[in-house]
C-alpha positions in Angstrom: 0.0 0.0 0.0 1.7 3.2 -1.2 -0.8 5.6 0.2 -4.0 5.8 2.2 -7.4 6.0 0.4 -9.2 9.1 1.6 -12.5 7.5 1.0 -11.9 4.8 3.6 -11.3 5.0 7.3 -7.7 5.1 8.3 -8.0 2.5 11.0 -9.4 -0.1 8.6 -6.6 0.5 6.1 -3.9 0.1 8.7 -5.6 -3.0 10.0 -5.5 -4.4 6.4 -1.7 -3.7 6.2 -1.2 -5.6 9.4 -3.4 -8.5 8.3 -1.8 -8.9 4.9 1.8 -8.3 5.6 2.3 -9.4 9.1 -0.1 -12.3 9.7 0.1 -13.5 13.3 2.0 -10.4 14.4 -0.8 -8.0 13.5 -1.6 -7.1 17.1 2.0 -6.0 17.6 2.0 -4.1 14.3 -1.3 -2.5 15.2 0.2 -1.2 18.4 2.9 0.6 16.5 0.4 1.8 13.9 -1.9 3.3 16.5 1.1 5.2 18.0 2.0 6.5 14.6 -1.5 7.7 14.0 -1.6 9.5 17.3 1.7 11.3 16.5 0.6 12.7 13.2 -0.7 15.9 14.8 2.4 16.5 16.8 0.6 16.4 20.2 1.9 18.0 23.4 0.4 15.2 25.5 0.4 11.5 24.6 -2.2 9.4 26.5 -1.2 5.7 26.3 -3.9 3.4 27.7 -2.5 -0.1 28.2 -0.1 0.2 25.2 1.7 -3.1 26.0 -1.3 -5.4 26.8 -1.3 -8.7 24.9 2.2 -8.2 23.5 5.2 -10.4 24.2 8.0 -9.1 26.3 10.3 -8.2 23.4 7.6 -6.2 21.5 6.5 -4.6 24.8 10.0 -3.2 25.1 10.0 -2.0 21.5 6.8 -0.1 22.1 8.2 1.5 25.3 11.4 2.4 23.5 9.4 4.1 20.7 7.4 6.1 23.3 10.6 7.2 25.0 12.2 8.2 21.7 9.1 10.2 20.7 9.1 12.0 24.1 12.7 12.9 23.7 12.4 14.2 20.2 9.1 16.1 20.6 9.1 17.1 24.2 5.6 15.7 24.6 4.3 14.7 28.0 3.2 11.1 28.5 0.2 9.9 30.5 0.6 6.2 30.8 -2.3 3.9 32.0 -1.2 0.4 32.8 -1.7 -2.5 35.2 1.9 -3.7 34.5 3.9 -2.4 37.5 7.3 -3.0 35.7 6.2 -0.8 32.8 5.1 1.9 35.3 8.3 1.7 37.2 10.3 2.0 33.9 8.6 5.0 32.3 7.0 7.1 35.0 8.6 10.1 36.7 7.3 10.6 40.3 8.5 12.6 43.3 11.6 10.9 44.5 12.9 10.0 41.1 11.9 7.9 38.1 10.3 4.6 38.8 9.5 5.2 42.4 6.6 3.0 43.5 4.1 4.9 45.6 1.9 2.5 47.5 1.0 4.0 50.9 -0.1 1.4 53.4 -0.4 -1.1 50.5 -1.0 -4.7 51.1 1.7 -7.1 50.0 1.2 -8.4 46.4 0.4 -11.8 47.8 -2.6 -10.6 49.8 -5.9 -12.1 48.7 -8.6 -10.5 50.8 -11.0 -8.0 49.2 -9.0 -5.0 50.5 -5.7 -6.5 49.6 -6.2 -7.3 45.9 -3.5 -5.9 43.6 -3.4 -6.3 39.8 -2.2 -9.7 38.8 -1.0 -8.6 35.3 2.4 -10.1 34.7 5.3 -7.5 34.9 7.4 -7.2 31.8 11.1 -6.9 31.8 12.4 -3.3 32.2 15.1 -2.2 29.8 18.7 -2.1 30.7 18.4 -4.8 33.3 21.8 -6.5 33.7 22.2 -10.1 32.6 21.4 -12.6 35.2 24.4 -13.6 37.1 25.4 -17.3 37.3 24.3 -19.0 40.5 20.7 -18.2 40.7 17.7 -16.0 39.9 16.1 -15.6 43.3 16.8 -13.5 46.4 17.2 -15.5 49.6 13.7 -14.7 50.8 10.8 -12.4 50.7 11.2 -9.8 53.4 8.1 -10.9 55.3 7.3 -13.4 58.0 4.9 -16.2 57.3 1.9 -14.8 59.3 2.6 -11.1 59.0 -0.9 -10.0 58.2 -0.6 -6.5 59.6 -0.5 -3.5 57.2 3.1 -2.7 56.0 4.5 0.7 56.5 5.2 2.7 53.3 8.9 1.8 53.2 8.3 -2.0 53.6 5.5 -1.8 51.0 7.7 -0.2 48.4 10.5 -2.6 49.1 8.4 -5.8 49.0 6.5 -4.8 45.9 9.7 -3.9 44.1 11.2 -7.3 45.0 8.1 -9.1 43.8 7.8 -7.2 40.6 11.5 -7.8 39.8 11.2 -11.5 40.7 8.2 -11.9 38.5 10.0 -10.2 35.6 13.1 -12.3 36.0 11.1 -15.5 36.1 9.2 -14.4 33.0 12.4 -14.3 31.2 13.7 -17.6 32.6 10.4 -19.4 32.1 10.3 -18.3 28.5 13.9 -19.6 27.9 13.2 -23.0 29.6 9.8 -23.5 27.9 11.5 -23.0 24.5 14.2 -25.4 25.4 11.7 -28.1 26.3 9.3 -27.3 23.4 6.5 -26.4 25.8 4.0 -24.1 24.0 2.8 -22.3 27.1 3.4 -22.3 30.8 2.3 -20.4 34.0 4.3 -20.3 37.2 3.7 -19.0 40.7 5.8 -19.2 43.9 4.5 -19.0 47.4 7.2 -18.3 50.1 6.7 -17.5 53.8 3.0 -16.9 53.3 3.2 -14.6 50.3 3.0 -15.0 46.5 6.5 -13.7 45.7 6.5 -14.3 41.9 4.2 -15.0 39.0 5.3 -15.6 35.5 3.8 -16.7 32.1 5.4 -17.7 28.9 4.4 -18.7 25.3 1.0 -19.5 23.9 -2.1 -20.9 25.6 -3.4 -21.9 22.1 -0.9 -22.1 19.3 -3.4 -22.2 16.4 -5.3 -19.2 17.7 -2.2 -17.4 18.7 -3.5 -16.7 22.2 -0.7 -15.7 24.6 -0.4 -17.1 28.0 -0.8 -14.7 30.9 -0.7 -15.1 34.7 -4.6 -15.2 34.6 -4.7 -18.0 32.0 -6.7 -21.0 33.2 -5.0 -24.4 32.8 -6.4 -27.8 33.6 -4.7 -28.9 36.8 -5.7 -32.5 36.2 -5.2 -34.9 39.1 -4.2 -32.1 41.5 -8.0 -32.0 41.7 -7.8 -35.2 43.7 -6.3 -33.3 46.6 -9.1 -30.7 46.5 -11.7 -33.5 46.6 -9.7 -35.1 49.5 -9.7 -31.9 51.4 -13.5 -31.6 51.3 -13.8 -35.3 52.3 -11.5 -34.7 55.3 -13.5 -31.7 56.3 -16.6 -34.0 56.4 -14.5 -36.4 58.5 -13.9 -33.5 60.9 -17.6 -32.9 61.0 -18.4 -36.6 61.8 -20.3 -37.0 58.5 -17.7 -39.5 57.2 -15.3 -42.0 58.8 -12.0 -42.9 57.3 -12.2 -46.6 58.0 -16.0 -47.2 57.7 -17.1 -49.2 54.6 -18.3 -46.9 51.8 -21.6 -49.0 51.6 -22.5 -47.6 55.0 -23.2 -44.2 53.3 -23.7 -45.5 49.8 -25.8 -48.7 50.2 -26.5 -49.0 46.5 -22.8 -49.5 45.8 -22.0 -52.7 43.8 -18.4 -53.5 42.9 -16.9 -56.6 41.2 -17.2 -58.9 44.2 -18.7 -58.9 47.7 -15.3 -58.6 49.5 -14.5 -55.4 47.6 -18.1 -54.0 47.9 -18.3 -54.6 51.6 -14.7 -53.8 52.5 -13.6 -50.7 50.6 -13.3 -47.6 52.8 -12.6 -43.9 52.4 -9.0 -44.6 53.4 -8.6 -47.1 50.5 -9.9 -44.5 48.0 -7.7 -41.7 49.3 -4.5 -43.9 49.2 -5.2 -45.7 45.9 -5.3 -49.1 47.5 -8.9 -50.2 46.7 -8.0 -52.4 43.8 -10.7 -50.8 41.6 -9.2 -50.5 38.2 -8.7 -46.8 38.0 -8.8 -46.0 34.3 -12.5 -46.5 33.3 -13.0 -43.4 31.1 -16.7 -43.9 30.2 -18.7 -40.8 29.3 -21.9 -40.8 31.4 -23.1 -37.5 30.0 -23.2 -33.9 31.0 -26.1 -34.1 33.5 -25.8 -33.6 37.3 -26.3 -37.3 37.6 -23.1 -38.2 35.8 -21.3 -39.4 38.9 -24.2 -41.6 39.9 -24.3 -43.2 36.5 -20.6 -43.7 36.5 -20.5 -45.5 39.9 -23.3 -47.8 38.6 -20.8 -49.1 36.0 -18.1 -50.1 38.5 -19.7 -53.4 39.2 -18.6 -54.7 35.8 -15.0 -53.5 36.2 -12.5 -56.3 37.1 -10.2 -55.3 40.0 -6.5 -55.1 39.2 -5.4 -56.2 42.6 -6.9 -57.5 45.9 -8.3 -54.9 48.4 -5.4 -53.2 50.2 -2.7 -55.5 48.6 -0.7 -52.8 46.8 -1.0 -49.2 45.6 -2.3 -48.5 42.1 -3.2 -45.1 40.9 -7.0 -45.0 40.7 -9.0 -42.3 38.9 -12.2 -44.3 39.3 -11.9 -44.3 43.1 -12.0 -40.5 43.2 -15.1 -40.4 41.0 -16.6 -42.8 43.5 -15.5 -40.5 46.3 -17.2 -37.6 44.5 -20.4 -39.5 44.4 -20.1 -40.3 48.2 -19.7 -36.5 48.9 -22.8 -35.8 46.8 -24.9 -38.3 48.8 -23.8 -37.3 52.3 -24.1 -33.5 51.6 -27.0 -33.4 49.1 -24.9 -31.1 46.9 -23.6 -31.9 43.4 -19.8 -32.1 43.3 -19.1 -29.0 41.2 -21.2 -26.9 43.5 -19.7 -28.5 46.6 -16.2 -27.4 45.5 -17.5 -23.9 45.1 -19.1 -23.9 48.6 -16.3 -25.6 50.4 -13.2 -24.3 48.7 -13.5 -21.8 45.9 -15.5 -19.2 47.8 -13.9 -19.5 51.2 -10.5 -19.2 49.7 -11.5 -16.2 47.6 -10.8 -18.0 44.3 -12.2 -16.1 41.2 -10.4 -17.9 38.4 -11.1 -21.6 39.4 -13.8 -23.7 37.8 -14.7 -27.1 36.5 -17.3 -26.8 33.8 -16.3 -25.7 30.3 -19.0 -23.0 30.2 -17.4 -21.5 33.4 -13.9 -21.8 32.1 -14.8 -20.0 28.8 -15.4 -16.8 30.8 -11.6 -16.6 31.0 -8.5 -17.0 28.9 -8.0 -20.7 28.8 -5.2 -23.0 27.6 -5.7 -26.0 25.3 -3.5 -29.0 25.3 -0.9 -29.9 22.7 0.3 -33.4 21.8 3.2 -34.9 20.0 6.6 -33.6 19.0 6.6 -30.9 17.8 3.5 -30.2 19.9 0.3 -29.8 17.9 -3.1 -28.7 19.2 -5.0 -31.6 20.8 -8.2 -32.8 19.0 -10.3 -32.2 22.1 -10.2 -29.8 25.0 -11.1 -31.8 28.1 -12.3 -35.1 29.6 -15.9 -36.2 30.3 -17.7 -34.6 33.2 -17.7 -37.8 35.3 -13.9 -37.4 35.7 -14.5 -34.2 37.7 -13.5 -35.3 41.2 -10.4 -37.0 39.8 -9.2 -34.3 37.5 -11.4 -31.6 36.0 -10.6 -28.5 38.0 -9.1 -25.6 35.9 -7.2 -22.8 37.7 -4.3 -20.4 37.6 -0.9 -21.0 39.4 -1.7 -18.3 41.9 -5.0 -19.8 42.9 -3.6 -23.3 43.1 -1.1 -21.9 45.6 -4.0 -20.3 47.6 -5.2 -23.8 48.0 -1.7 -25.0 49.0 -1.5 -22.1 51.5 -4.6 -23.6 53.3 -2.5 -26.7 54.0 0.6 -24.8 55.0 -1.6 -22.8 57.4 -3.0 -25.9 59.0 -6.4 -25.7 57.5 -7.1 -22.0 58.1 -7.9 -19.4 55.4 -6.4 -16.0 55.2 -9.4 -14.4 56.9 -9.1 -16.9 59.8 -11.9 -19.3 58.8 -11.0 -22.9 59.7 -11.9 -25.2 56.8 -10.0 -28.3 58.0 -8.7 -29.4 61.3 -5.0 -29.4 62.1 -5.3 -33.1 62.7 -6.7 -33.8 59.2 -4.1 -31.6 57.6 -1.4 -33.6 59.4 -3.1 -37.0 58.5 -3.1 -36.0 54.8 0.7 -35.5 55.0 1.4 -38.7 57.0 2.6 -41.8 55.0 -0.2 -44.3 54.6 1.2 -46.8 52.1 4.6 -47.3 50.3 4.7 -46.7 46.6 6.1 -49.8 44.7 7.8 -47.4 42.3 9.4 -44.8 44.6 11.5 -43.2 41.8 9.0 -41.1 39.9 6.7 -39.2 42.3 7.6 -40.1 45.9 8.2 -42.9 48.2 4.8 -43.0 50.0 1.2 -41.9 49.7 -0.6 -39.9 52.3 -4.3 -39.1 52.2 -4.6 -37.4 48.8 -1.0 -36.1 48.7 2.1 -38.1 47.6 5.0 -37.7 49.9 8.7 -37.5 49.2 12.0 -36.3 50.7 14.5 -34.0 48.9 17.9 -33.5 50.5 16.5 -34.5 53.9 13.5 -32.1 53.6 9.9 -33.3 53.6 8.0 -32.6 50.4 4.3 -33.2 49.5 2.5 -32.6 46.3 0.6 -33.9 43.3 0.9 -33.8 39.5 -1.9 -33.7 37.0 -2.1 -34.8 33.3 -5.1 -34.4 31.0 -5.2 -34.2 27.2 -2.0 -32.4 26.4 -1.9 -30.4 29.7 0.3 -31.2 32.7 0.4 -29.6 36.1 2.9 -29.7 39.0 2.5 -28.7 42.6 5.2 -29.2 45.3 5.1 -28.0 48.9 8.2 -27.9 51.2 6.6 -27.2 54.5 9.9 -26.7 56.5 10.9 -23.9 54.0 7.3 -22.5 53.9 7.6 -22.8 50.1 5.1 -23.9 47.5 5.5 -23.9 43.7 2.9 -24.4 41.0 3.8 -24.9 37.3 1.0 -25.4 34.7 1.8 -26.4 31.1 0.1 -27.3 27.8 2.4 -29.7 25.9 6.0 -30.6 25.1 8.5 -32.0 27.5 6.8 -30.8 30.5 8.6 -33.1 32.9 11.9 -31.7 31.8 10.7 -28.2 32.3 9.4 -29.1 35.7 12.8 -30.4 36.8 14.7 -27.4 35.5 12.3 -24.8 37.0 11.9 -26.4 40.4 15.5 -27.3 40.8 16.4 -23.6 40.5 13.7 -22.3 42.8 14.2 -24.8 45.7 17.9 -24.3 45.6 17.7 -20.5 45.9 14.7 -20.2 48.3 15.2 -23.3 50.4 18.8 -24.3 50.0 17.5 -27.7 48.9 18.6 -30.0 46.1 16.0 -32.0 44.3 16.6 -35.7 44.4 18.4 -37.1 41.4 16.4 -38.7 38.6 16.7 -42.4 37.9 18.9 -43.4 34.9 20.1 -46.7 33.4 23.0 -48.5 35.2 26.4 -47.5 34.0 27.7 -51.1 34.5 26.3 -54.3 33.1 23.4 -55.8 35.1 22.8 -59.5 35.1 19.2 -60.0 33.8 17.4 -63.3 33.2 14.7 -62.4 30.6 12.6 -65.4 31.7 11.9 -63.5 35.0 10.1 -60.7 33.1 8.8 -61.9 29.8 5.1 -62.3 29.6 1.7 -60.4 29.3 0.5 -58.0 32.0 -3.0 -56.7 31.7 -5.7 -54.6 33.3 -8.7 -52.7 32.0 -7.0 -49.9 30.0 -3.6 -51.5 29.4 -2.0 -54.6 27.9 1.8 -54.7 28.4 3.8 -57.4 26.7 7.5 -57.9 27.7 9.4 -59.6 24.9 13.0 -60.6 24.4 14.6 -59.1 21.4 18.2 -59.0 20.2 19.5 -60.0 23.6 17.5 -57.3 25.5 14.0 -56.7 26.7 11.3 -54.6 25.0 8.1 -53.3 26.5 5.1 -53.2 24.0 2.6 -51.0 25.7 -1.0 -51.0 24.3 -3.8 -48.7 25.5 -7.1 -50.6 25.6 -10.7 -50.1 26.7 -12.5 -46.7 26.7 -9.2 -44.9 27.3 -8.1 -46.0 23.8 -10.7 -43.7 22.3 -8.9 -40.7 23.8 -5.4 -41.6 22.7 -4.0 -40.6 19.3 -1.5 -43.5 19.4 -2.6 -46.7 21.2 0.6 -48.8 20.8 4.2 -47.9 21.6 7.4 -49.9 22.1 10.2 -49.0 24.5 13.5 -50.7 25.1 13.9 -51.7 28.8 17.3 -50.5 30.2 18.2 -52.2 33.4 19.1 -50.3 36.6 19.2 -53.3 38.9 17.4 -56.6 39.0 13.6 -56.0 38.9 14.1 -52.3 38.1 14.3 -50.9 34.5 13.8 -47.6 32.8 12.4 -46.5 29.5 12.6 -43.2 27.7 9.8 -41.7 25.6 10.8 -39.9 22.3 11.2 -36.2 22.8 11.5 -36.4 26.6 14.7 -36.2 28.7 13.7 -38.0 31.8 13.8 -41.8 32.2 10.6 -43.5 33.5 10.8 -46.5 35.8 9.3 -49.9 35.3 9.3 -52.0 38.5 8.7 -55.7 38.6 7.5 -57.0 41.9 5.4 -59.8 43.5 2.4 -59.5 45.9 2.2 -61.5 49.1 0.0 -64.0 47.3 2.8 -64.7 44.8 1.3 -62.8 41.8 3.8 -61.0 39.6 3.1 -57.4 38.8 4.7 -54.5 37.1 4.4 -50.9 38.4 4.6 -48.3 35.7 3.1 -44.8 35.5 1.8 -45.2 39.0 -0.4 -48.3 38.1 -0.1 -51.9 39.2 -0.7 -54.4 36.4 -0.8 -58.1 37.1 0.8 -60.8 34.9 -1.8 -62.8 33.1 0.2 -64.9 30.8 
């Protein structure tokens, strides 16, 4: 376009230039074009209303540099309107010098009460910031004590807000680098330390096809972290005497029918919370969108063959948490989604947490990506009946508000007790050993899995849905919690890199090393392992090939309908007798495969948290 057509509106013509010549970058080009339009009349005052919103960090800086250049050349004054504190600090001139933050009697950025809300827009990286020095990104600590809920004086407010703003900006840069390294399309991160949210960061795209950028307010699917939320409500009902940990479920759900009488009459709340019921956990049958979806799902469990005897081992069980969700509905008379709102979302002040798609669509939301390189998943989410096991969507900040409840012994920020101190402690107490202690932790509590890093207690949970993965870890002795939410790529590698840096800097803790193949030859008799291992959603065949062992992993049952690739082969690399590792294409970390035997002599493999019996 050589010139503008006077018969058409200027804005439309400029938009066409951006559309035709710049494609996906049209929003960034439009920002520059709008600035150019405003400068045509040589104004004495430039009013810039959110000029960097929805732009990536690099383009934000270009826009700010352009505004600074125009001010210097023209002498025009600039009125900047922005929620981005780093942008404000960079360009504004206030009494006391450029970039002085004026927040009299302000609440700390981590405050969540109505009077303590501060904008959660992600700070961008100010110009001229020196390169990050080797040895770490984070200061030793936020300057506040864990329970310092009194108003700060002005000096403390300015200092803490500056620290938090800088930390968020630095982690935005670092998260962007690490996400690119691990081919993760989009990620959100938040850090809770000593009672305060000290950093929030976002990187990449929430939806690659639509070009939607990730922000700190983007909702991700937190997957199986939802199980701990469901557990928390169940334990609150235990506190109230409505439920008992060791009473049979049939005592409150008399219509329950499982595969055999022993399981039906014997399964308890404790079995469900520790994944020891023996119910095959991967029944992914869609029972509709109605409020009766959990009831319909539980009615199907009578036809599901158990994958181990009641209480005999630990096997990760999604179905058990859907059953638990139905139990909660029956004893409270409230449908599970609404029960989560009543018992957790509202008391914790959560505004960006939801389960139903129509609720999530009110916000910017991530979609999963599959494969290598990651491509948008063919569907957004799982069926509604999976809710209690893994359908909550949230932001990193709001997941950490939930974690704060457990760090604060069941008490919310306004002093409301949602959970007894005894129940909080019980959830973090080992209940059962995990046959594979190498991937998540060495024991399971009630809802939480438990681990030890460098001599320090850790509890947490992961989540995985269709192309989205979530990670939550809490180090109670360091008063530290971290949440990372992602939407595809090598998310486990990103998790390791991000968490290793944070826990080293803020807690002085080294994450435990990951498992790898043995460096020396291991004597292996293939006959001890060759065979077929099978349960509802998985058929694993261990075969001998070229002097080694290969695992042929087939997804079966209803779960196969959700998987783009239902059969994969992995070479088994020995670590020690009975312990092997496999590596998935495109992923750095090795995944364990444990061979073990139950007390009744039945051989099993434990892989991906699931126990699968040998059937032939």
